[in-house]
C-alpha positions in Angstrom: 106.4 77.8 106.5 106.0 79.5 103.2 102.7 81.3 102.7 103.2 81.1 99.0 102.5 77.4 99.2 99.2 77.8 101.1 96.0 76.7 99.4 92.4 76.7 100.3 89.4 74.3 99.5 87.1 75.2 96.6 83.6 76.0 97.7 81.3 73.1 97.1 78.7 75.4 95.6 81.2 76.2 92.8 81.7 72.6 91.7 79.6 69.7 90.6 80.8 66.1 91.2 80.1 63.9 88.2 82.6 61.0 88.9 80.6 57.8 88.8 81.9 56.4 92.1 81.6 59.5 94.2 78.3 60.7 92.6 76.9 57.3 93.5 78.1 57.6 97.1 76.6 61.1 97.4 73.2 59.9 96.0 73.2 57.1 98.6 73.7 59.7 101.3 71.0 62.0 99.9 68.4 59.3 99.2 69.0 56.8 102.0 71.3 58.0 104.8 70.0 61.5 105.5 66.3 60.5 105.6 67.2 57.5 107.7 69.2 59.6 110.1 66.4 62.1 110.5 64.1 59.2 111.5 66.7 58.0 113.9 67.0 61.5 115.5 63.2 61.4 116.1 63.2 57.8 117.3 61.2 56.5 114.4 63.4 53.6 113.4 61.8 50.4 114.5 64.1 48.1 116.5 66.8 50.7 116.8 67.9 52.1 120.2 66.3 55.5 120.6 68.4 58.6 120.1 66.3 61.1 122.1 68.1 63.9 120.3 65.2 65.9 119.0 63.2 65.1 122.2 65.9 66.8 124.2 65.9 69.9 122.1 62.1 70.1 122.3 62.2 69.6 126.1 64.8 72.4 126.4 62.6 74.7 124.3 59.7 73.9 126.5 61.8 74.8 129.6 62.7 78.1 128.0 59.0 79.0 127.3 58.2 78.0 130.9 60.9 80.3 132.2 59.6 83.2 130.3 56.1 82.6 131.4 56.9 82.3 135.1 59.6 85.0 135.3 61.0 85.3 138.8 58.9 82.4 140.1 60.7 79.9 137.7 62.8 77.3 139.5 65.7 76.1 137.4 66.7 72.5 137.6 69.5 71.6 140.0 72.2 69.3 138.7 72.2 65.7 139.7 74.5 63.2 138.0 72.4 60.4 136.5 75.1 58.7 134.4 76.9 59.1 131.2 73.8 57.7 129.5 70.4 58.6 130.9 67.6 56.2 130.1 63.9 56.6 130.8 62.2 54.5 133.4 59.5 53.7 130.9 60.6 54.1 127.2 56.9 54.5 126.2 56.3 57.4 128.7 59.0 60.0 128.2 58.9 63.0 130.4 58.8 66.2 128.4 61.2 68.1 130.8 64.0 65.5 131.2 67.1 64.7 129.2 67.7 61.2 127.8 70.5 59.6 126.0 74.3 60.1 126.1 75.8 63.4 127.3 76.9 64.1 123.7 73.5 63.4 122.2 73.1 67.0 120.8 76.0 66.3 118.4 73.8 63.9 116.4 71.7 66.8 115.1 74.8 68.9 114.3 76.4 66.1 112.3 73.1 65.6 110.5 72.6 69.2 109.6 76.2 69.4 108.3 75.5 66.5 106.0 72.3 68.1 104.8 74.3 71.3 104.0 76.8 69.5 101.9 74.1 67.5 100.1 72.2 70.7 99.2 75.2 72.2 97.5 75.2 69.4 95.0 71.5 68.7 94.8 69.0 71.4 95.8 66.0 69.7 97.6 63.3 72.1 98.8 61.6 69.4 100.8 64.8 68.4 102.6 65.6 72.1 103.2 62.1 72.6 104.7 62.7 69.7 107.1 66.1 71.1 108.0 64.7 74.6 108.7 62.0 73.1 111.0 64.7 71.2 112.9 66.8 74.4 113.2 63.7 76.2 114.7 63.5 73.5 117.3 67.2 73.7 118.2 67.3 77.4 118.3 64.3 77.5 120.6 66.4 75.6 123.1 69.1 78.2 123.3 69.4 80.1 126.6 69.4 83.9 126.9 73.1 84.0 127.5 73.8 82.0 124.4 74.5 78.6 126.0 73.2 75.7 124.0 73.7 72.2 125.4 70.5 70.3 126.3 72.2 68.0 128.8 73.0 70.8 131.2 70.0 72.9 130.3 67.7 70.1 131.4 69.9 68.6 134.1 71.0 71.8 135.7 73.0 74.8 134.5 74.8 75.0 137.9 77.1 72.3 136.7 78.0 73.9 133.4 81.7 73.4 132.4 82.5 71.4 135.6 83.4 68.2 133.7 85.2 69.2 130.5 87.2 66.0 130.5 84.2 63.6 130.2 81.0 65.4 129.4 81.5 66.6 125.8 80.1 70.1 126.2 82.8 71.7 124.0 82.6 68.7 121.6 78.9 69.4 121.0 79.8 73.1 120.7 82.3 72.4 118.0 80.0 70.2 116.0 77.2 72.8 116.3 79.6 75.3 114.6 80.6 72.8 111.9 76.9 72.1 111.1 75.9 75.8 111.2 78.7 76.9 108.9 77.9 74.1 106.4 74.2 74.9 106.3 74.8 78.6 105.9 77.3 78.1 103.1 74.8 75.8 101.3 71.6 77.9 101.8 72.6 81.4 102.9 70.3 81.0 105.9 71.9 82.2 109.1 69.6 81.3 111.9 71.6 78.4 113.1 74.9 80.3 112.4 73.8 83.1 114.6 72.9 80.6 117.4 76.4 79.1 117.0 78.0 82.5 117.2 76.1 83.3 120.3 77.3 80.1 121.9 80.8 80.8 120.8 80.6 84.3 122.3 79.5 82.6 125.6 82.4 80.2 125.5 84.9 83.0 124.7 83.6 85.0 127.6 84.2 82.0 130.0 87.6 80.6 128.8 91.0 82.2 128.5 94.1 83.2 130.3 92.5 86.2 132.0 91.8 86.2 135.7 88.4 85.0 136.5 88.1 82.8 133.4 88.3 79.0 133.2 91.7 77.8 132.1 90.4 74.5 130.7 90.1 73.0 127.2 87.9 70.3 125.5 88.0 66.7 126.7 87.0 65.6 123.3 88.5 67.9 120.7 86.9 69.4 117.6 86.1 72.9 118.9 89.6 74.0 117.8 89.2 73.5 114.1 85.5 74.5 114.2 86.4 77.9 115.7 88.9 78.4 113.0 86.2 77.7 110.4 83.9 80.1 112.2 86.7 82.8 112.1 87.3 82.3 108.4 83.6 82.7 107.7 82.9 85.7 109.9 86.4 87.4 110.1 86.0 87.8 113.9 89.4 87.3 115.5 87.9 86.4 118.9 87.1 83.0 117.4 90.6 82.3 116.1 92.0 83.5 119.4 89.8 81.1 121.3 91.0 78.2 119.0 94.6 79.1 119.6 94.0 79.3 123.4 92.5 75.8 123.5 95.6 74.5 121.5 98.1 76.5 123.7 96.6 75.6 127.0 96.3 71.8 126.5 98.7 69.7 128.5 100.1 72.5 130.6 100.9 71.9 134.3 99.2 72.0 136.7 96.8 69.8 134.7 93.4 71.4 134.4 91.8 67.9 134.6 93.5 67.4 138.0 91.5 70.4 139.2 88.3 68.8 137.9 89.1 65.3 139.1 91.5 65.5 142.1 90.4 62.0 143.0 92.2 60.6 140.0 95.6 61.9 141.1 97.3 59.1 143.1 99.4 60.1 146.1 103.0 59.8 145.3 102.4 59.9 141.5 101.7 63.6 141.1 104.7 64.2 138.8 103.8 61.4 136.4 102.3 62.1 132.9 98.6 61.8 132.9 95.7 62.2 130.4 97.5 60.9 127.3 94.1 59.3 126.4 93.0 62.9 125.9 96.2 64.1 124.3 96.6 66.4 127.4 99.7 64.8 128.9 102.1 67.3 127.4 101.8 70.7 125.8 101.0 70.1 122.1 104.3 71.4 120.8 106.2 68.8 122.8 104.1 65.9 121.6 105.7 63.6 119.0 103.7 60.4 119.2 100.0 59.8 118.7 98.4 58.6 121.9 95.0 57.8 123.3 91.6 58.0 121.7 92.2 58.1 117.9 89.3 60.4 117.0 90.2 62.9 119.7 93.8 62.8 118.5 93.3 63.6 114.8 90.7 66.2 115.6 93.2 67.9 117.8 96.0 67.6 115.2 93.6 69.1 112.6 93.0 72.1 114.9 96.7 72.4 115.5 97.4 72.5 111.8 94.7 75.2 111.3 96.2 77.4 114.0 99.7 76.8 112.6 98.5 77.9 109.2 96.8 81.1 110.6 99.7 82.1 112.7 102.6 80.8 110.6 104.1 79.3 113.8 106.9 77.0 112.9 107.1 75.1 116.2 103.4 74.2 116.0 103.7 73.1 112.4 106.8 71.0 113.2 104.7 69.2 116.0 102.0 68.5 113.4 104.6 67.0 111.0 106.1 64.8 113.8 102.6 63.5 114.7 101.7 63.0 111.1 104.9 60.9 110.5 104.2 58.9 113.6 100.7 58.0 112.6 101.3 57.3 108.9 104.6 55.4 109.3 104.0 53.4 112.5 100.3 53.4 113.4 98.2 53.2 110.2 96.8 50.2 108.4 97.3 49.8 104.7 93.6 50.8 104.4 94.1 54.1 106.0 92.5 52.8 109.2 93.9 54.1 112.5 93.2 53.3 116.2 93.9 49.6 116.3 92.3 48.6 119.6 88.7 48.6 120.7 90.0 49.2 124.3 89.3 52.9 124.4 89.1 53.1 120.6 92.7 54.1 120.7 96.2 54.1 119.3 98.6 51.6 120.9 102.3 51.2 120.4 104.2 51.4 117.1 103.5 48.7 114.5 100.7 47.1 116.6 98.3 46.7 113.7 96.6 43.3 114.0 94.2 42.2 111.3 92.0 39.9 113.3 91.1 42.5 116.0 91.5 45.7 114.1 89.1 48.4 115.4 89.9 51.1 112.9 86.9 53.2 113.6 85.4 55.1 110.6 85.3 58.3 112.6 89.1 58.1 113.1 89.8 57.7 109.4 87.5 60.7 108.6 89.5 62.7 111.2 92.7 61.5 109.4 91.3 63.0 106.2 90.6 66.3 108.0 94.3 66.3 109.2 95.6 65.4 105.8 93.6 68.1 104.1 94.9 70.8 106.5 98.5 69.7 106.1 98.0 69.8 102.4 96.7 73.4 102.6 100.0 74.3 104.3 102.4 72.5 102.0 101.7 70.8 98.6 103.2 67.5 99.4 101.8 64.4 97.7 102.0 62.3 100.9 99.1 64.2 102.4 96.9 63.7 99.4 97.9 60.1 99.1 96.8 59.3 102.7 93.6 61.3 102.2 92.7 59.3 99.1 93.6 56.0 100.7 91.4 56.7 103.7 88.5 58.0 101.7 88.4 55.1 99.2 89.2 52.3 101.6 88.5 53.1 105.3 85.7 55.6 104.9 83.7 54.6 101.8 83.5 51.0 103.1 81.4 52.1 106.0 78.6 53.8 104.2 78.4 51.1 101.6 78.0 48.4 104.1 74.5 46.9 103.4 73.1 50.3 102.4 71.6 51.4 105.7 73.4 49.2 108.1 76.2 51.7 108.9 79.4 50.2 110.3 81.3 52.1 113.0 84.2 49.6 112.9 85.8 48.2 109.7 86.5 44.6 110.9 85.5 42.8 107.8 84.2 39.8 109.7 81.6 38.9 107.1 84.2 38.9 104.3 86.8 37.1 106.3 84.3 34.3 107.2 83.7 33.6 103.5 87.3 33.7 102.6 88.2 31.3 105.4 85.5 28.9 104.1 86.9 29.0 100.6 90.5 28.6 101.8 89.9 26.1 104.5 91.8 23.3 102.8 94.8 25.6 102.3 95.2 26.9 105.9 98.4 25.5 107.0 99.8 27.4 110.0 98.8 29.2 113.1 100.2 32.5 114.2 100.0 33.4 117.9 101.0 36.9 118.9 102.7 37.6 122.2 103.6 40.8 124.1 101.0 43.1 125.6 97.9 42.4 127.6 95.9 43.5 124.5 97.8 40.8 122.5 97.0 38.2 125.2 93.3 38.9 124.8 93.4 38.3 121.0 92.5 34.8 119.6 95.1 33.0 117.6 94.3 33.3 113.9 94.9 30.8 111.1 97.1 32.4 108.4 97.9 30.8 105.1 101.1 31.3 103.2 100.8 32.7 99.7 102.6 29.7 98.3 99.8 27.4 99.6 97.0 29.5 98.0 95.9 28.7 94.4 95.9 31.6 92.0 92.1 31.7 91.7 91.9 32.3 95.4 94.5 35.0 95.4 92.2 37.3 93.5 88.6 36.4 94.1 85.5 38.5 94.0 82.9 37.2 96.4 79.4 38.1 97.3 80.1 41.3 99.1 82.0 42.6 96.2 85.3 43.1 97.9 88.4 42.1 96.0 91.0 40.1 98.0 94.6 40.4 97.1 97.6 38.7 98.6 100.2 41.3 99.5 103.9 40.8 99.9 105.2 40.0 103.4 104.6 42.8 105.9 106.9 42.9 108.9 105.4 43.6 112.2 107.1 44.0 115.6 106.0 42.3 118.8 106.6 43.8 122.2 109.9 41.9 122.2 110.8 43.7 118.9 110.9 40.4 117.1 110.3 40.7 113.3 107.6 38.3 112.0 106.6 38.0 108.4 103.0 37.2 107.7 100.9 37.3 104.5 98.2 39.8 104.9 94.8 39.8 103.2 93.8 43.3 102.3 90.5 44.5 101.1 90.0 46.8 98.2 87.0 48.0 96.2 83.4 48.7 96.9 81.0 47.1 99.3 77.4 46.1 98.7 
């Protein structure tokens, strides 16, 4: 690694985006997405499933006030598991001292405030900033005296804090809180949320590490690693970079930490087998060379690994990042920059398993790929990183937020577009292509695929109602589980949505 090649992002406050395409996207976010999401966080979107996010922060703040008022007579909640998603018995009668929603619901606020921060750097908006400051007041009022800030356990019972790192997203919510706090501080100079995030980070650092008496665990859903590096680079406090490196170093070591949390998952006679590949915790990160498991988790981890490698100039960690990058971009990425081909676990599968008809390609995963690409580009000025970043941004990411203005798409499956193309091409469909191999393949429907020779020129490049341009691409060879090469004509989607 050559430090002379290192680069760093330019502060958003020092630039103004005037490009027609991206300025339009940013205005869409500012005018439509951010206000809509704020309504969603407060359960004010008619017909939408409630978030309960701000309800939970308000409930936790109320619990804090009650604790201060009652002093030694206060009785803290005792933890009882009520499910990965907790729903009220009567949606119209919410209890003001109970948690509702998914265990990761707090992260909805953190992602929203991060978006607000970025938007304010380009378009100062006093009214939006006032709303954000009020939201921050509500969130900070929920923070415990020791710095802990996760409403699921504050309201459900602190006695179970950090007992299910694998599944319960505590450190995921922690990481997103840091990301949001840093973004808002850099945009406005206001540090109330940043101080709350630092206090939470101090609490986590006091509880995790290699020292005796500390927990030797790591996040079940990664993001804390790269968030802590970002906090370190803002504050200069090495304890945050040390904690990020600890999470990276500890992951995948034996005995597995998740075995200690969930001994019931270890089957007798299979103790020596690799486990937790879904969480990228099957091997120490420096020994990993293939992208496995949940695709968002994976690219968030790899982004954190790249950050730590850059800070420490550790060649072995950097080489692991390069191997994982090559594996994703050469064997597990769609031409659109989409990754994570199966809906089963929102995950990577095996090499070249990139079906069009059942592609999951979650937007979050492509955003994570952009994170990974940017960090690899910071280490070495290689065009391949910028190329993938641009591809994912223009094709996999932008399509999601353009989808029918407010109807945000988590999965880029293009079903609407495909339906119209099939109707137009119905007379030209001439063959059927049935995949074989894995159980995932067996579950997929057969799909009618037309050869390019049978498609008239006016169909090969057609602009239809949703404003996607369809282009027939040269044969793309895929491999089945039997390693057979099959050539099919693939329809790819370029351009802007509605």
